[in-house]
Each structure stands twice: as structure tokens, then as C-alpha cells.
Residue, then its C-alpha position, 0 to 999 in steps of 0.5 A: m297607178t300607185s299602190d294606194k290607188v286601186m279599182t275594184m268591182s262592186k261587192n256585198c255590203r253588210g248592213w241593217a235595214a228596215r223592210d216596211d214602215s214598222g221601221l224594224l231594222s234587221p241584217y241585210e246585204f246589198e251591193r255598193r257600186s264599184v269605185g270609180g275614178d273620182d270615188v273613195s271607198v270608206k270602211i265605216t267604223h261608226c255611224g251617228v243616230c239621227y231623228a232622220d233615221v226614224a223618219y226614213t225607216r218609218n216612212k214619216r215623209n211618205s217617200t221611203v223606198y224599202p228596204v232602207v238603210p239609215g244613217h247619215e253621220i258616217v265616219g271611217i277609214v279610207q280603204e280604196v281610192g279611184d285613180k283620179v282622187s287627189k284629196f285622200k289616200i288609204g288609211d285617212h280618217v274621213g266622214v260622209g254626211t247628209f248628202v253624197d252628190s249634187c249637180r256641181e253646176c248650179e249657183y249653190c254648188e259653185v260656192r260649195h253650198e251644195e245643201h241647197c242644190s235642187k239636185a242634191t242626192v241625200t245619203i239615205n233613200g236618195t235617188c242617184k243619177d243612175g236611178t239607184i237608191t242610196k243606202g246609209g251608214y248602218s253598213s260596213f262600207i260606203v262609196v262616195h265621190e271625193r267631193y262629198c267626203y271630209k277629212i277628219p283630223e287624225r287626233y280627233p276620235l272617230a266616234l266623236a266625229a260622227p254627230l258632227l256630220c249632221a248635228g254639228i254642222t246644222v248649228y255651226n252653219p247658221m252661227i258662222h253665216h250670221k256672225m254668231n262667233q263674236p266674243g262677248k255677244s249673247l246667244g240663246v239656245v232653245g232646246l237642249g238635245g243633239l243640236g242644242h248641246m252642240a250649239v252651246r259647245f260652239a258658242k262657248a268656243f266662240g266666247l259668247n255668253v250663253t243662255v239655255f232655254s228648256t221646258s224641262t228643269s232636268k236639263k239645268d244641271d247639264a246646261l250649267n255644269l256639263l256644257k258650261a252655259d252661263k244661264f239656264v231659263l225654264s221657258s214656261d216661267t213667264e217671270q224668268m222670260s220677261a226678265l230677259s226682254k231685249s237682252l240677246d244678240f242671237i237665238i238658235d232655235t233647235a226645238s221640235g214640235d209646235h211652239p210659238l216664236d213671239l216669246y223668243m223674238s221679244l228677247l232679241k235686241i234691236g236687229g237681233v237674229l233667230a236662226l231656226v234649225g229645228n222643226p216647230g211643226k207645219e206652220l210658224k206661229l208669229s206676229p208680224l210685230s215681232l219682226l217690224m218692231g226692233m228690226r228683228s229677223i228669222s232665218g232658216s238653215a239646214v245642214g251645210g255645204t262641203k266647204r263649211t263642213q270641212e271647216m267645222l271639223e277642223f275647228c272642232a279638232k283645234h278647240e277640242i269640241h266634242p259632242e256628248i255620245e252614248v256608243i252602242p252596238i248595231q244590235y241596239a239600233n232599234d232600241a235607240l230609235e225608240r229612245i230618240q222618239k222619247n227624247d231619251v238620249k244624252y245627247r247622241f247615239v253613235i253605233d260602233i259599226e266596226s266592232s258589232l256589225e257581223 
């Protein structure tokens, strides 16, 4: 066994957890599993803050097992590897995303779209094969099978890489699937938050003409000057909206909350595609004519598999695509979760785990 491939016993992991549906986070110690032959142990340096952290800590999905440690935008440095690991070595910069296991046998796992595997184990509050409950990245380290660990190019800052593991891949995946990477094509981005601003960044790197749609004029300056979108449209302005009828090849809808889709569908050209990555509520409001007339279509997408996530990380490094972040200490996590619920963040919180978790 080489010097950088060692086996260790499980040990205490420090983190922050919620104990009940108040969602209040506080210091917490727990056991991570031992490093197995195919495992990588990652010293966590940073963890992005996602709305999923709100959902799990406050039991909004009625499935949380407390105590729950949130966080699924995890980045750090490899500190140990199992003796069968071939892809990583101690010192590598790596990331862990929204899932940490899958069946590895189904049709989706075979093509590296593990996000669709019915037995995928999510990083927060998931049930492992041995019955234990997963605990996320608001913690000092994590142990994961090497398949679900991603190499982060050395030149890419770790803090900036964190949001790519959820927000980034959630928009990149459907953009690649629907060939929204064709220079000269037109893309509409609905909503300018953590996901939306990354969709704009990818779109500009692809050479697309980008229009941002928002319900708030306060987003106009960022859309045009910070993110370099080509056009900003206030979606409540019927005149602005109607002027764009049948003008877009694609739309990425990142908006949450109840909003009708017919208005956006009318902006698509013949054969245009709207990719839904936000959560518009329990039901979609849509007239069948929005699909029948013009051969338009709607597609859903959730995160992405291991192959495409690694591809995205390398694309971001090559093209210097960076999310806009606000770095915070772990002690500010409760405030950050409150601010997320008020849409008060530009555009992703990232916890500096290494410097603030004691």
C-alpha cells in the first residue's frame, strides 16, 4: 500500500445540525463511516447554501430525520483514499454534490445519469444501504465512494466551485441536453437567482443572445452590467413581453412559486424548448395550445449525473465561469437560511468551513 492510500477507523466529525423543524442550526458531533477500499475522505473547505438546506432543516418535505446536517454543494481537499481508489490522491481538490450513491446497475447509472436512479442516495437526509442517514457538508469532512466525487481543476478557486455542484449543474445539464450551446441562438432566462445567474453565465460562454426575465426591476443592472445579458425584460410588462413573441429558441425557467407558463411559451419560435428547473408550485398552469401550436415543448430537469458534472467543472475552469458568491462563516448559517427565504442573496452563500468550523 502506498503512502497516500491509507485506511482509517471512523472518527468524530464536527458539524452544525438542526434538531427539530424550527430549522435552528447549532454545533453537533457525529460519526462518519470508515474509509473503505473505494472511498475518498474529503476535508471540507467550503459548502454552498441551497434552498434544499431550508427544506431539510425545516422539514418542508415531511421526511426529515433529526438531527439533520444540511449542505450538498461540498468542496474540499482529499485527505485519505482507500486502497482501490484510482482517480484521486491526497491533496486533490474535489467536490461532492447532491447525491453520494446509486444502484450502479440500472439503465440510468449505466449511462452516468445517476440523478434519475430510483435508488440514488441524496447527500442530505438520505438513507444509505446500511440504513444510516446521510449528513451533509456543514461539517468538517465527508467520506464518499470515488464515483460520486469530482475533480476540481487546481486553478479554480474552491469557494467559487461550491455552487457549481447544485446550482451550476442544474442549469448546465438541460442546456447541453437540448443543445442550447449553439452560438447565435437566443435564450430566455426566467428568474435571476442562484440558478438563473449561472444560466446567464453559461449562455454567454456558449455565444447565445440572452434575455433575462424578472418580476423585479432591481435585477436589471446586474443582468445587463454584471452578467452581460443582452436584454432585460420586466415580465409584468405586457408590452415588453408581447414585443418578443416567437423570438426565442430556448427558455430556462428557474423561477419558484406559482407562475403561468403560457406567456413564456408564446415567446418561443417554432420547435422551441422551455426547460423547467425551478419549482413553480404543485401544478403547472398551461394551455394545450401552447404546445400544439408551433410544436413547442416543455422539459424538466434536476441536477445532473457524474459524467456531466465533471464535464461542467472542467468547462467552468476553461472559460473562467464563476458564480457570484457571498462567503460567510458557519456561525452565520442561520441568518443565511433566513435570507434565502427572502431572496436576499446575490447570488449564492458559501460557508467557509475550514476557517470557521471549530
